[in-house]
C-alpha positions in Angstrom: 51.8 110.2 144.9 48.5 109.4 146.6 45.0 109.0 145.3 44.0 112.5 146.3 47.3 114.2 145.2 45.6 117.4 143.8 43.7 117.9 147.0 46.8 117.2 149.2 48.8 119.7 147.1 46.0 122.3 147.5 46.0 121.8 151.3 49.7 122.1 151.4 50.3 118.5 152.4 52.6 117.9 149.4 55.6 120.0 148.6 57.4 120.2 145.3 60.4 122.4 144.9 59.9 122.8 141.2 56.9 122.4 138.9 58.9 119.9 136.9 59.0 117.5 139.8 55.3 117.7 140.1 54.7 117.1 136.4 57.2 114.2 136.4 55.3 112.6 139.4 52.0 113.0 137.6 53.4 111.5 134.3 54.9 108.6 136.2 51.6 107.8 137.9 49.5 108.0 134.8 51.9 106.1 132.5 52.0 103.2 135.0 48.2 102.9 135.3 47.2 103.6 131.8 49.6 101.5 129.6 46.8 99.6 128.1 44.9 102.7 127.0 48.0 104.1 125.5 48.6 100.9 123.5 44.9 100.9 122.3 45.3 104.5 121.1 48.5 103.6 119.3 46.8 100.7 117.7 43.9 102.8 116.5 46.2 105.5 115.0 47.9 102.9 112.7 47.3 103.2 109.0 48.7 100.9 106.3 49.6 103.8 104.0 51.9 102.8 101.2 53.7 100.1 103.2 53.5 96.5 102.3 51.1 94.5 104.4 54.1 92.6 105.8 55.6 95.8 107.1 52.2 96.9 108.5 51.6 93.6 110.2 54.9 93.9 112.0 53.9 97.3 113.4 50.4 96.2 114.2 51.7 93.2 116.1 54.0 95.4 118.1 51.2 97.9 118.9 48.8 95.1 119.8 51.0 93.7 122.5 49.8 95.1 125.8 46.6 96.6 124.3 44.3 94.1 125.9 42.8 93.3 122.5 42.5 89.6 121.8 40.8 87.2 119.4 37.8 88.7 117.6 38.4 92.3 118.9 42.0 92.2 117.5 40.8 90.8 114.2 38.2 93.6 113.9 40.8 96.2 114.6 43.1 94.7 112.1 40.3 94.8 109.4 39.7 98.5 110.2 43.4 99.3 109.8 44.1 97.6 106.4 42.9 99.0 103.1 39.2 98.5 102.3 40.2 96.6 99.1 42.4 94.1 100.9 39.8 93.6 103.6 37.0 93.1 101.1 39.1 90.6 99.1 39.9 88.6 102.3 36.3 88.6 103.5 34.9 87.2 100.2 37.6 84.6 99.7 37.1 80.9 100.4 39.5 80.6 103.4 38.3 80.3 107.0 38.4 83.6 108.8 39.4 82.8 112.4 42.6 83.6 114.2 44.5 86.9 113.9 47.6 84.9 112.6 45.5 83.6 109.7 44.4 87.1 108.9 48.0 88.3 109.0 49.2 85.4 106.7 46.3 85.7 104.3 46.6 89.5 104.0 50.4 89.2 103.4 49.9 86.5 100.8 47.2 88.6 99.0 49.4 91.7 99.1 52.5 89.9 97.8 50.5 88.3 94.9 49.0 91.7 94.0 52.4 93.4 94.0 53.9 90.5 91.9 51.1 90.8 89.4 51.6 94.6 89.1 55.3 94.0 88.5 54.5 91.5 85.7 52.0 93.9 84.1 54.6 96.7 84.2 57.2 94.4 82.5 54.7 93.5 79.8 53.9 97.1 79.2 57.5 98.0 78.7 57.9 95.3 75.9 
């Protein structure tokens, strides 16, 4: 499919026997050229929700691959996708905020500690 496909089609230079062939050709062209934009959109749709941070980080890593996001931009997107509370706690903590891997590890540790403290509180309430 050439650069001027629509114009070629309108002039009768391209022939498709079925509309499905034409649509498949268009989809093929745009998927190949726009993988990065698709990955960015996928990354921006992510929400932590009720999942653990560890589960969220796994999905975030997968979505980030091929997005073109690196270093600071990736960290900023990660901060937007996690909960405001976790983000705030990480930003005011004493650790050095640098690589995305450090952000992942610190967020996971914070979430695990918080969940463990909630379990302990619950056990104490039951007594």
